[in-house]
C-alpha positions in Angstrom: 102.1 61.1 68.7 105.9 59.9 66.7 105.7 58.3 63.5 105.4 54.1 64.1 108.8 52.6 64.1 109.8 50.4 61.6 110.3 46.3 62.3 114.0 46.6 62.8 113.7 49.8 64.6 111.2 48.4 67.0 113.5 45.2 67.8 116.5 47.3 68.1 114.7 49.7 70.4 113.4 46.6 72.2 116.9 45.0 72.8 118.4 49.0 74.1 115.1 48.5 76.3 116.1 45.4 77.7 119.6 45.9 78.2 119.2 49.6 80.0 116.3 47.7 82.2 117.0 44.4 82.7 115.2 44.3 85.9 111.6 45.3 84.3 112.3 42.4 81.4 112.9 40.2 83.9 109.7 40.7 85.9 107.8 40.8 82.5 108.8 37.4 81.5 108.2 35.8 84.7 104.5 37.8 85.1 103.7 36.9 81.2 104.3 33.3 81.8 102.4 32.8 84.6 99.6 34.6 82.8 100.1 32.6 79.8 99.9 29.7 82.0 97.0 30.5 83.7 95.1 31.2 80.0 96.2 27.3 79.0 94.2 26.4 82.2 91.5 28.4 81.7 90.6 27.4 78.2 90.8 23.5 79.3 88.5 24.3 82.3 85.8 25.9 79.6 86.0 29.3 81.8 86.1 31.7 78.7 85.7 34.6 80.8 88.6 34.0 82.8 90.6 33.4 79.5 89.8 36.7 78.2 90.9 38.4 81.3 94.2 36.7 80.3 94.4 38.1 77.2 93.5 41.7 78.5 96.2 41.1 80.9 98.8 40.3 78.4 97.6 43.4 76.2 98.1 45.7 79.4 101.8 44.2 79.8 103.1 45.4 76.5 101.3 49.2 77.0 104.3 50.6 78.9 106.9 49.5 75.4 104.1 50.9 73.5 104.0 54.3 75.3 107.7 54.7 75.3 108.7 53.9 71.8 105.4 55.7 70.6 105.2 58.8 72.6 108.9 59.5 73.3 108.5 59.1 77.1 111.1 57.2 79.4 109.0 55.4 82.4 111.0 54.6 85.4 112.3 51.3 86.0 110.3 51.4 89.2 107.3 52.8 88.1 107.0 50.4 85.2 107.6 47.2 87.6 105.1 48.8 89.9 102.7 49.2 86.5 103.2 45.1 85.8 102.9 44.0 89.3 99.8 46.7 89.7 98.2 44.3 86.5 99.0 41.5 87.7 97.6 42.0 91.1 94.6 43.4 90.0 93.4 41.3 87.4 95.1 37.6 87.9 95.1 37.6 91.8 92.4 40.2 92.7 89.5 38.6 89.8 90.9 35.2 88.8 92.5 33.9 92.5 89.5 35.9 94.3 91.9 38.0 96.5 89.7 40.5 97.0 87.3 38.4 98.5 90.3 36.0 100.5 92.1 39.3 102.0 89.9 42.5 102.6 92.2 45.2 102.2 93.6 44.0 98.7 91.2 46.2 97.1 92.2 49.2 99.4 95.6 48.4 98.7 95.3 48.4 94.7 93.2 51.9 95.3 95.9 53.6 97.0 98.4 52.5 94.6 96.2 53.9 91.8 95.9 57.2 93.4 99.8 57.3 93.9 100.5 56.2 90.3 97.6 58.8 88.9 98.9 61.4 90.9 102.4 60.5 89.5 101.1 60.2 85.8 99.1 63.7 86.4 102.0 65.1 87.7 104.5 64.7 84.9 102.1 65.2 82.0 102.1 68.7 84.1 105.9 69.0 84.4 106.8 68.0 80.7 104.4 71.0 79.3 106.1 73.0 82.2 109.7 72.6 80.7 108.9 72.7 77.3 110.2 75.9 75.6 107.9 75.8 73.1 104.8 76.5 75.4 105.1 80.0 76.8 104.0 79.2 80.2 105.6 78.6 83.7 103.8 77.1 86.4 104.6 76.9 90.2 105.5 74.0 92.1 102.0 74.5 94.2 100.0 74.3 90.8 101.6 71.5 89.5 101.1 69.7 92.7 97.5 70.8 93.1 96.6 69.3 89.1 98.3 66.3 89.6 96.2 65.9 92.7 93.2 66.7 90.8 93.9 64.6 88.0 94.6 61.4 90.7 91.2 62.1 92.2 89.7 62.7 88.9 90.8 59.3 87.5 89.2 57.8 91.1 86.0 58.8 90.5 85.4 57.8 87.0 86.5 54.6 87.7 83.6 54.7 90.9 81.4 55.7 87.9 82.6 52.7 85.9 82.0 50.3 89.0 78.3 51.6 89.4 77.5 51.2 85.9 79.0 47.5 85.6 77.1 46.7 88.8 73.6 48.2 87.3 74.0 47.2 83.9 75.3 44.1 84.0 74.6 42.9 87.3 78.0 42.6 88.7 79.2 43.4 92.2 82.8 45.8 91.7 81.3 47.9 94.4 81.8 45.4 97.0 78.9 45.3 100.0 79.8 45.7 103.8 77.6 44.5 106.6 76.7 47.1 109.0 74.9 46.8 112.5 73.2 50.1 112.2 71.7 52.1 109.3 70.4 56.1 109.5 67.8 57.3 107.2 65.0 59.9 107.0 62.8 57.2 104.9 62.5 55.7 108.4 60.4 58.6 109.6 57.0 58.0 110.1 56.2 61.9 110.1 57.9 62.2 106.9 59.5 65.3 108.4 62.9 64.9 107.2 64.3 63.5 110.5 67.0 61.0 110.3 66.2 58.0 112.5 68.7 55.5 113.5 68.2 51.4 114.1 71.1 50.1 116.2 72.1 46.5 117.6 70.7 45.0 113.6 71.8 41.5 113.8 69.6 39.7 111.4 67.9 40.9 107.9 65.2 39.0 106.2 64.2 39.4 102.3 61.2 38.3 101.2 60.5 36.2 104.6 64.0 34.6 104.0 67.0 35.2 106.3 70.2 36.4 104.4 72.0 35.2 106.9 74.5 38.0 107.9 75.2 39.4 111.2 74.0 42.4 110.2 72.4 45.0 107.1 74.2 44.6 104.1 75.1 48.2 102.7 75.1 48.0 99.0 78.6 49.3 97.7 78.5 52.9 99.8 81.0 52.1 102.3 83.3 50.2 99.6 83.1 53.0 97.1 83.9 56.0 100.1 86.9 53.8 101.1 88.4 53.7 97.3 87.7 57.3 97.3 89.5 58.0 100.6 92.4 55.8 100.2 92.9 57.2 96.5 93.0 60.4 98.4 95.6 59.5 100.4 97.5 58.1 97.5 97.0 61.4 95.6 98.1 63.8 98.2 101.3 61.5 99.2 102.7 61.9 95.8 101.6 65.4 95.4 103.7 66.5 98.1 106.8 64.6 96.9 106.1 66.1 94.0 105.8 69.9 95.0 109.3 69.4 96.7 110.9 67.6 93.5 110.1 70.9 91.5 111.0 73.0 94.1 114.7 71.3 94.1 114.7 70.4 90.6 115.0 67.3 90.0 117.1 66.6 93.4 114.3 63.9 95.1 115.0 60.3 94.2 111.9 59.3 95.4 110.3 61.1 93.0 112.3 60.4 90.3 111.4 56.9 90.7 108.1 57.1 89.8 107.7 60.5 87.6 108.2 59.5 83.7 110.1 61.6 81.8 110.6 62.3 78.2 113.3 60.5 76.3 116.9 62.5 75.4 115.8 63.2 71.9 112.5 64.2 73.2 113.7 66.3 75.6 116.8 68.2 73.1 113.7 68.5 70.8 110.8 70.2 73.5 113.8 72.6 75.0 115.2 73.5 72.0 114.1 76.9 70.6 111.5 77.2 67.5 113.8 78.9 65.1 110.3 78.7 62.7 109.3 81.6 64.9 112.3 83.4 64.8 112.6 86.0 62.0 115.0 86.4 60.0 117.3 89.8 59.5 116.7 91.6 56.2 
């Protein structure tokens, strides 16, 4: 990690970033104004949990700039805009405006995007190391693509662990439930012989004598989790294939370039320059 820049340097770099990526700055300003308005309304209504989410979103909005300034990493304009829109869509629209309930495929869309973006991130991390002359290894395109895929799927699995933990510890419902009309379980087998028994045509379920009012059985999160992992898989595979051809034809893929973070020019020059400290001077 680079040394923290001085305030004057930060202001200058911010001005340079605005000049180089005006579209990112425009999207950032619009979304930030919307979130600030939502924050004020939440405080006036006494909805402090919603206000906390707004503050979290405002913090997340500055992370791309922080990463670029402190780690010498350049985020493509397309990628940075998608990250900002993703944060807004997940937290403000999804959580506060209830899009996760109003639009059943909203969560699916976000998880697909997550798989794609995480694969791009994993791909960039490996590719940056792969191109660094100070690190003595070279990986084939197929291995880099596989590593990016595994990175994306690992992030997806860890997120499902997080959702499960929040549901169990804090009685939330992050793993959304699904109404099904049939169930199969070995626990329904009266002979205890590990034989699956299926109940079809379920249209009413009662708990403690009270009908739940659903046209079927309430599955607790399993379908939602598997669907999330599956669409994450689709996103990860899609970008891994794109990344493979990007490395195969080094730098010629315009689609991949729009999503792959790279080193800034100064960092790239320092990483590709030979390490003179390892050279032994002639006597």
